[in-house]
C-alpha positions as MATLAB code, in Angstrom:
seq = 'XXXXXXXXXXXXXXXXXXXXXXXXXXXXXXXXXXXXXXXXXXXXXXXXXXXXXXXXXXXXXXXXXXXXXXXXXXXXXXXXXXXXXXXXXXXXXXXXXXXXXXXXXXXXXXXXXXXXXXXXXXXXXXXXXXXXXXXXXXXXXXXXXXXXXXXXXXXXXXXXXXXXXXXXXXXXXXXXXXXXXXXXXXXXXXXXXXXXXXXXXXXXXXXXXXXXXXXXXXXXXXXXXXXXXXXXXXXXXXXXXXXXXXXXXXXXXXXXXXXXXXXXXXXXXXXXXXXXXXXXXXXXXXXXXXXXXXXXXXXXXXXXXXXXXXXXXXXXXXXXXXXXXXXXXXXXXXXXXXXXXXXXXXXXXXXXXXXXXXXXXXXXXXXXXXXXXXXXXXXXXXXXXXXXXXXXXXXXXXXXXXXXXXXXXXXXXXXXXXXXXXXXXXXXXXXXXXXXXXXXXXXXXXXXXXXXXXXXXXXXXXXXXXXXXXXXXXXXXXXXXXXXXXX';
ca = [
      63.758   23.781    3.728;
      60.718   21.779    4.761;
      56.971   21.915    4.235;
      55.103   20.153    7.020;
      51.506   19.085    7.400;
      49.676   20.824   10.236;
      46.036   20.229   11.126;
      43.029   18.583    9.488;
      39.742   20.417    9.919;
      36.239   19.000   10.162;
      34.417   18.249    6.927;
      31.352   20.377    6.153;
      28.596   19.073    3.857;
      25.407   20.525    2.404;
      23.292   20.550   -0.726;
      24.632   23.940   -1.876;
      26.574   25.985    0.732;
      29.290   25.120    3.247;
      31.262   27.119    5.810;
      34.181   24.889    6.840;
      36.234   25.740    9.911;
      39.653   27.371    9.471;
      42.562   25.511   11.071;
      46.182   26.643   11.394;
      47.977   29.774   12.528;
      49.358   32.972   10.987;
      51.813   32.258    8.185;
      50.394   28.788    7.509;
      48.973   27.957    4.125;
      45.344   26.878    4.471;
      44.012   24.584    1.741;
      40.265   24.152    1.303;
      39.512   20.963   -0.632;
      35.991   20.797   -2.039;
      34.198   17.908   -3.758;
      30.910   18.891   -5.410;
      28.252   17.583   -7.726;
      25.618   19.513   -9.650;
      23.537   18.979  -12.800;
      25.306   21.986  -14.363;
      28.733   20.976  -12.999;
      29.300   24.454  -11.557;
      32.631   25.527  -10.072;
      32.054   26.416   -6.389;
      32.251   30.133   -5.592;
      35.610   31.451   -4.409;
      35.466   32.473   -0.734;
      36.344   36.064    0.096;
      40.092   36.435    0.605;
      40.897   33.010   -0.854;
      42.507   32.072   -4.181;
      41.201   29.458   -6.587;
      44.160   27.132   -7.180;
      42.353   24.781   -9.557;
      39.077   23.011  -10.327;
      38.241   20.061  -12.623;
      35.377   17.566  -12.840;
      35.692   13.972  -13.966;
      34.474   10.434  -13.780;
      32.318   10.371  -16.899;
      28.650    9.442  -17.232;
      25.581   11.434  -16.253;
      25.211   13.100  -12.878;
      23.014   10.935  -10.655;
      22.840    8.945   -7.444;
      26.341    7.480   -6.903;
      26.969    7.992  -10.588;
      28.380   10.495  -13.018;
      31.006   13.234  -12.634;
      32.180   14.870   -9.424;
      34.233   18.082   -9.216;
      37.464   18.553   -7.234;
      38.338   22.161   -6.320;
      41.151   23.649   -4.260;
      41.179   27.104   -2.680;
      44.220   28.429   -0.804;
      44.881   31.256    1.636;
      47.933   32.391    3.607;
      46.587   32.800    7.115;
      47.077   36.100    8.920;
      45.645   35.114   12.308;
      42.006   35.480   13.353;
      40.875   34.450    9.843;
      37.118   34.040    9.434;
      35.613   30.769    8.222;
      35.125   30.821    4.422;
      31.848   30.358    2.563;
      31.684   28.536   -0.766;
      28.575   27.527   -2.678;
      27.057   25.983   -5.784;
      23.600   26.957   -7.145;
      20.759   25.945   -4.846;
      17.530   24.102   -5.600;
      19.012   21.520   -7.977;
      18.096   17.861   -7.683;
      20.827   15.738   -6.110;
      23.319   18.587   -5.697;
      25.993   18.283   -3.025;
      29.091   20.029   -1.753;
      31.616   18.822    0.820;
      34.827   20.465    1.975;
      37.428   20.640    4.680;
      40.439   22.821    5.438;
      43.952   21.611    6.224;
      46.967   23.704    7.191;
      50.620   23.532    6.160;
      53.747   25.261    7.441;
      57.158   26.012    5.900;
      60.604   26.651    7.332;
      62.190   28.658    4.504;
      61.531   30.478    1.258;
      60.045   33.873    0.444;
      56.472   32.601    0.228;
      54.294   29.796   -1.103;
      54.111   28.508   -4.671;
      51.629   25.992   -6.004;
      50.626   24.210   -9.196;
      47.905   21.664   -9.925;
      47.368   18.662  -12.156;
      44.092   16.717  -12.447;
      43.033   13.407  -13.959;
      39.972   11.168  -13.797;
      39.070    7.475  -13.840;
      35.993    6.725  -15.942;
      36.197    2.933  -15.609;
      34.166    1.678  -12.680;
      36.196   -0.584  -10.421;
      37.967   -0.795   -7.073;
      41.411   -0.062   -8.542;
      41.278    3.708   -8.953;
      43.929    5.201  -11.273;
      44.196    8.576  -12.990;
      47.048   10.465  -14.654;
      47.270   14.238  -14.373;
      46.927   15.986  -17.705;
      49.236   18.878  -16.736;
      52.958   18.166  -16.592;
      54.370   19.577  -13.354;
      58.003   20.190  -12.512;
      59.204   18.114   -9.559;
      62.248   18.354   -7.333;
      63.375   17.283   -3.894;
      61.372   18.912   -1.105;
      58.189   19.423   -3.117;
      55.052   18.699   -1.123;
      52.132   16.862   -2.747;
      48.569   17.151   -1.468;
      46.529   14.451   -3.198;
      42.757   14.776   -3.496;
      40.078   12.291   -4.506;
      36.334   12.370   -5.117;
      34.311    9.423   -6.424;
      30.614    9.133   -7.243;
      29.831    6.385   -4.724;
      28.255    7.686   -1.521;
      29.319    4.698    0.592;
      32.949    4.086   -0.240;
      36.389    4.369    1.361;
      40.007    4.546    0.222;
      43.163    2.632    1.022;
      46.647    2.472   -0.490;
      46.586    6.061   -1.753;
      49.682    6.631   -3.903;
      51.333    8.947   -6.413;
      53.949    8.081   -9.032;
      56.104   10.190  -11.353;
      58.861    8.619  -13.436;
      62.251    9.669  -12.057;
      60.818   10.870   -8.746;
      61.005    9.136   -5.367;
      58.226   10.025   -2.945;
      58.244    9.480    0.790;
      55.483    7.757    2.713;
      51.964    8.668    1.626;
      49.815    9.578    4.632;
      46.017    9.591    4.494;
      44.621   12.800    6.022;
      40.868   12.369    5.397;
      38.437    9.741    4.087;
      34.692   10.358    4.356;
      31.509    9.124    2.670;
      28.894   11.819    2.009;
      25.234   10.827    1.723;
      23.966   14.343    0.930;
      22.204   14.608   -2.445;
      23.549   12.166   -5.000;
      26.504   11.521   -2.726;
      30.259   11.223   -2.976;
      33.237    9.873   -1.072;
      36.125   12.230   -0.490;
      39.715   11.604    0.506;
      42.974   13.465    0.978;
      46.564   12.276    1.364;
      49.990   13.910    1.488;
      53.600   13.077    0.707;
      56.930   14.751   -0.036;
      59.448   14.301   -2.854;
      62.544   12.607   -1.448;
      64.723   12.822   -4.549;
      64.774   13.223   -8.307;
      63.758   15.819  -10.885;
      61.167   15.523  -13.638;
      58.529   17.373  -15.612;
      55.573   15.019  -15.892;
      51.952   14.618  -14.962;
      51.515   12.427  -11.853;
      49.729    9.088  -11.794;
      47.414    8.919   -8.778;
      46.090    5.597   -7.519;
      44.079    4.150   -4.637;
      42.051    1.095   -3.731;
      38.308    1.608   -3.265;
      36.069   -0.479   -1.011;
      33.471   -0.637   -3.790;
      33.587    0.000   -7.516;
      33.197    3.621   -8.637;
      34.489    6.336  -10.945;
      35.723    9.807  -10.093;
      38.190   12.636  -10.112;
      41.615   13.075   -8.512;
      44.426   15.589   -8.553;
      47.591   16.815   -6.889;
      48.267   20.247   -5.472;
      52.058   20.530   -5.677;
      53.399   22.975   -3.094;
      56.845   24.556   -2.912;
      58.701   27.067   -0.776;
      59.226   30.079   -3.019;
      62.747   31.000   -4.070;
      61.893   34.067   -6.161;
      62.555   37.458   -4.606;
      63.281   41.062   -5.572;
      66.196   43.120   -4.342;
      66.866   46.812   -4.877;
      70.019   48.684   -3.932;
      71.121   52.258   -4.632;
      74.419   52.913   -6.382;
      76.540   55.616   -4.742;
      76.964   57.516   -8.016;
      75.656   60.754   -9.468;
      72.998   60.952  -10.742;
      71.584   58.225   -8.449;
      70.691   54.893   -9.992;
      69.029   51.894   -8.344;
      69.903   48.322   -9.244;
      66.741   46.193   -9.286;
      66.972   42.408   -9.606;
      64.472   39.581   -9.490;
      66.213   36.395   -8.355;
      65.466   32.714   -7.823;
      63.304   32.579  -10.949;
      64.155   29.092  -12.209;
      63.318   27.540   -8.843;
      59.741   28.798   -9.177;
      59.353   27.979  -12.908;
      59.031   31.698  -13.746;
      58.758   32.428  -17.483;
      57.730   36.107  -17.560;
      58.752   38.972  -15.278;
      57.864   42.653  -14.994;
      59.666   44.982  -12.580;
      57.835   48.009  -11.194;
      58.765   51.085   -9.196;
      56.103   51.740   -6.560;
      55.490   55.191   -5.063;
      52.493   55.091   -2.753;
      49.992   52.958   -4.646;
      51.264   53.970   -8.104;
      53.172   51.334  -10.077;
      55.459   52.364  -12.953;
      57.290   49.757  -15.003;
      61.066   50.025  -14.765;
      62.681   50.758  -18.101;
      63.081   47.687  -20.354;
      61.541   45.452  -17.691;
      58.021   44.890  -19.034;
      56.896   41.297  -19.699;
      60.436   40.009  -20.112;
      60.804   36.370  -21.157;
      62.985   34.877  -18.406;
      62.484   31.210  -19.246;
      65.527   29.340  -17.957;
      67.011   32.486  -16.356;
      67.851   32.541  -12.671;
      67.607   36.337  -12.431;
      66.586   39.550  -14.169;
      68.585   42.737  -13.563;
      67.559   46.251  -14.566;
      68.768   49.739  -13.663;
      66.309   52.438  -12.615;
      67.745   55.854  -13.441;
      64.379   57.650  -13.451;
      63.294   57.335   -9.829;
      62.003   60.466   -8.066;
      64.195   62.076   -5.427;
      63.429   62.670   -1.784;
      60.472   60.277   -1.551;
      60.327   56.737   -0.237;
      59.661   54.065   -2.831;
      60.010   50.343   -3.242;
      60.057   47.896   -6.136;
      57.725   45.067   -7.084;
      58.251   42.091   -9.369;
      55.184   40.568  -11.006;
      56.127   37.034  -11.990;
      54.194   34.565  -14.145;
      55.083   30.905  -13.932;
      54.923   28.022  -16.380;
      51.303   27.308  -15.399;
      50.000   30.861  -15.773;
      49.999   31.606  -12.043;
      50.936   35.183  -11.136;
      53.039   36.032   -8.087;
      54.138   39.419   -6.727;
      57.146   40.073   -4.499;
      58.251   43.397   -3.012;
      61.575   44.991   -2.079;
      62.341   47.111    0.950;
      62.096   50.934    0.792;
      64.668   53.216   -0.833;
      64.851   57.014   -0.762;
      67.182   58.565   -3.332;
      68.618   61.856   -2.076;
      70.572   64.582   -3.848;
      71.806   68.049   -2.858;
      70.591   69.807   -6.012;
      68.117   69.594   -8.842;
      69.236   67.250  -11.608;
      69.142   67.205  -15.393;
      70.117   63.793  -16.716;
      70.010   61.283  -19.508;
      68.445   58.204  -17.946;
      69.593   55.980  -20.811;
      73.312   56.780  -20.685;
      73.332   57.355  -16.917;
      74.997   60.784  -17.056;
      73.743   64.081  -15.691;
      74.493   67.444  -14.139;
      73.697   69.132  -10.834;
      71.693   72.333  -11.407;
      69.364   74.747   -9.660;
      66.090   75.133  -11.552;
      65.165   78.804  -11.289;
      62.230   79.547  -13.578;
      60.618   76.349  -14.744;
      56.884   77.020  -14.665;
      56.162   79.399  -17.546;
      54.480   76.709  -19.618;
      52.768   77.358  -22.935;
      50.315   75.032  -24.659;
      49.469   75.535  -28.337;
      46.235   74.643  -30.084;
      46.196   74.581  -33.871;
      42.869   76.331  -34.449;
      41.125   78.399  -37.131;
      38.231   80.790  -36.541;
      35.472   81.675  -38.988;
      32.965   84.525  -38.908;
      29.698   82.963  -40.032;
      26.784   85.418  -40.045;
      28.283   87.262  -37.091;
      29.031   84.147  -35.081;
      32.637   83.129  -34.426;
      33.116   79.437  -35.162;
      36.390   77.858  -34.074;
      37.710   74.598  -35.486;
      40.853   73.231  -33.891;
      42.951   70.313  -32.893;
      43.584   69.075  -29.331;
      45.676   71.205  -26.989;
      49.401   70.498  -27.228;
      51.866   69.296  -24.644;
      53.426   72.051  -22.574;
      56.462   73.930  -23.798;
      58.512   76.757  -22.403;
      61.886   78.013  -21.266;
      63.462   76.453  -18.195;
      66.211   78.537  -16.607;
      68.811   76.604  -14.632;
      72.022   77.596  -12.878;
      75.235   75.625  -12.463;
      77.680   76.680   -9.777;
      80.967   75.040  -10.803;
      82.885   74.525  -14.008;
      82.520   70.771  -13.599;
      78.720   71.021  -13.374;
      78.559   73.465  -16.282;
      80.731   71.234  -18.440;
      78.668   68.186  -17.448;
      75.471   69.960  -18.510;
      76.983   70.956  -21.846;
      78.135   67.368  -22.454;
      74.652   66.152  -21.641;
      72.982   68.645  -23.985;
      75.462   67.758  -26.750;
      74.728   64.020  -26.552;
      71.234   63.671  -25.095;
      69.690   60.386  -26.211;
      67.084   61.161  -28.893;
      67.461   64.821  -27.903;
      65.549   64.112  -24.688;
      66.495   65.161  -21.158;
      65.069   64.241  -17.754;
      64.362   67.042  -15.258;
      63.993   66.207  -11.555;
      63.692   68.468   -8.545;
      65.773   67.776   -5.439;
      62.502   66.704   -3.842;
      60.164   65.265   -6.441;
      57.709   67.743   -7.960;
      55.233   65.844  -10.102;
      54.123   68.902  -12.084;
      57.733   69.459  -13.187;
      59.607   66.155  -13.111;
      59.632   64.377  -16.453;
      61.211   64.009  -19.865;
      61.506   66.949  -22.263;
      62.618   67.332  -25.865;
      65.320   69.986  -26.152;
      64.726   72.600  -28.872;
      67.659   74.922  -28.202;
      69.594   76.410  -25.341;
      71.444   79.614  -24.388;
      74.380   79.747  -21.975;
      75.215   82.883  -19.970;
      78.370   82.436  -17.874;
      79.781   84.912  -15.363;
      83.354   86.067  -15.968;
      84.094   86.672  -12.245;
      83.067   83.232  -10.863;
      82.056   79.780  -12.062;
      78.299   80.404  -12.112;
      76.519   79.892  -15.430;
      72.867   80.319  -16.409;
      71.273   78.184  -19.103;
      67.958   78.909  -20.812;
      66.594   75.626  -22.158;
      63.720   75.764  -24.621;
      61.914   72.480  -24.167;
      58.717   70.639  -25.033;
      57.225   67.959  -22.787;
      57.745   64.629  -24.511;
      56.922   60.995  -24.135;
      59.451   58.900  -22.255;
      62.220   57.117  -24.086;
      60.957   53.884  -25.720;
      60.727   51.028  -23.237;
      63.104   48.965  -25.377;
      65.941   51.354  -24.475;
      67.550   49.922  -21.350;
      69.191   52.222  -18.824;
      72.950   51.800  -18.418;
      74.092   50.280  -15.140;
      77.457   51.990  -15.485;
      79.014   54.544  -17.811;
      82.296   54.764  -19.646;
      83.146   57.593  -17.257;
      82.713   55.139  -14.375;
      85.101   52.691  -16.052;
      87.619   55.399  -16.895;
      87.624   56.731  -13.340;
      88.331   53.309  -11.840;
      90.485   51.409  -14.352;
      93.402   52.199  -16.635;
      93.473   49.230  -19.039;
      91.250   46.422  -20.277;
      93.461   44.033  -18.336;
      92.681   45.964  -15.159;
      88.974   45.353  -15.807;
      89.553   41.654  -16.524;
      91.618   41.252  -13.372;
      89.012   42.933  -11.185;
      85.893   41.277  -12.675;
      86.801   37.601  -12.831;
      83.237   36.332  -13.337;
      80.806   37.521  -16.023;
      79.628   40.820  -17.511;
      76.777   40.705  -14.989;
      79.385   41.439  -12.305;
      80.158   44.758  -14.018;
      76.463   45.630  -14.332;
      75.915   45.003  -10.618;
      79.038   46.795   -9.388;
      78.713   50.086   -7.535;
      81.139   52.509   -9.196;
      80.467   55.228   -6.660;
      83.116   56.649   -4.329;
];
C-alpha cells in the first residue's frame, strides 16, 4: 500500500479568479492548493466537480501589503480522464486582493478509495523561523501521506527546511514541491511539501515548521491522505425466504464513527433495518440482515460513512437479484415465511371518517384524512408444508404484521400489512389450501427491530446439540450471524 506523488502543475495567480491547469491521469487524486487574501477574508469558491477539503486563514494583523492574514484552502478531485481545468474565485474589485493556486496529482496502489483529513495552524509572530501547530488532532499511522501547505504575507519570500513533527510518529524525507513569491495585490509567498509516515501511531495535531528568507507571518496546514480500507459487501443467503447479509468493513482504518446502510433500487435509497446512523466508533465492521428486499429486480447496497472529522464517504456493493419461484408472505424480523400464490390482492378499500350536514339545502361534509388501504387478500398454498408454514407465521407474526411480496416486485402491492383476521379453506382431496387474509396497510416495523440473520429452525435443521454448535463455530457469535444456513 503506497501513496506516491505524481506531478506538480503551474501556479496561476490573479486578483480574484484563477483557472489552474489539471495534472495527473484517471484515478489520481488531484489536489488544488490555494493561497488567497481579501479584505473580507472570503473562502474561495469551490470549483465544479471538486470537493472542499478544508480552508483556514491565519497570520494575525490587518490585511495589507505583505501584512495581515492569508487563507490556505484545499480542494480535491478524483480524476476521471479528460478533466476540465477548474475555476475558483474570490470577490472582485477589492483593494489588494489576490489568489494563487496550483494543482498536484497523487496516485495509490491499494485501498477502496481516497480518504483525507486536514489540520491547520498559524504563526502570528513575525520572524524567519516559521512554526505552527495544527489545532485539529489527526490520527496517524504508517503509510499516511502528508501534503504540507504554507502561505505567508510577505510577497518576496522563500522557504527552506520544511518539516512536520508529531510525537510518536516518524516521517520520511520531506520534499519541497513548490515555492513561489506572488506580487499580485498585497502579495504572498506560497509553498508545498510532501512526506510519508514511516512508522508509529498517534492522534495529535502536527507541528509544521520552515525557515523563511525574510521575516513574516502566515498560515500552514497538512492534508493527511490515506488509502481507504472501508468497503461494503453484500451476499445472498441460500435460504427461504431470501435474506441478504450486508456488512460495512474496514471502519476503524478510516476513523469511521457513524454508519448507515442502504438498499438501492434504481436511484431510490432505503435504509436497511436497524442500520440508520449506527455508532460504530472503535468497530471494525457493521453487519445487518436485509430480509425486506424486493424480488426479481437488481439492487445493490450503499454504506454512508461519517468519520471522526465529519467527512462523509459513500461506498457501494455489487448487484444482487433475489429470485423466488412463488409469491412470499414473511416476517422480516424473525426471518420466517411461506411460499404462496396471491390470487386476489387488489380489492382495496380506503375509509374516511366523515359527517355530512344539510345546511339550507347545501350538503356540507366535514371529515378526516383518507385512511390507509384495507381489504381481503386471497392466497393459495400448494403443499402441507407451505400451508403449515403460513399458519405458523400468522400465529406468531411480529407485532401482528406480515410482509407481502410478489415473485417479481410489484410496488403497488409489496409492503407490510397488519393482520385483522384470516379464514382457511383447505381441499380434502389434495394439499391445496386457500386463505383469506383481512389486512390493513401499516407502517413498517420500527427501525430498532433488527432482522434475524438466522432462525431457530435453521439451527435445528443443522445441529443436534449446543456442543455441536460450539464445535462448528469456534470463533464468535458473529460467525453464526454471517453463516449461510441454506442447503
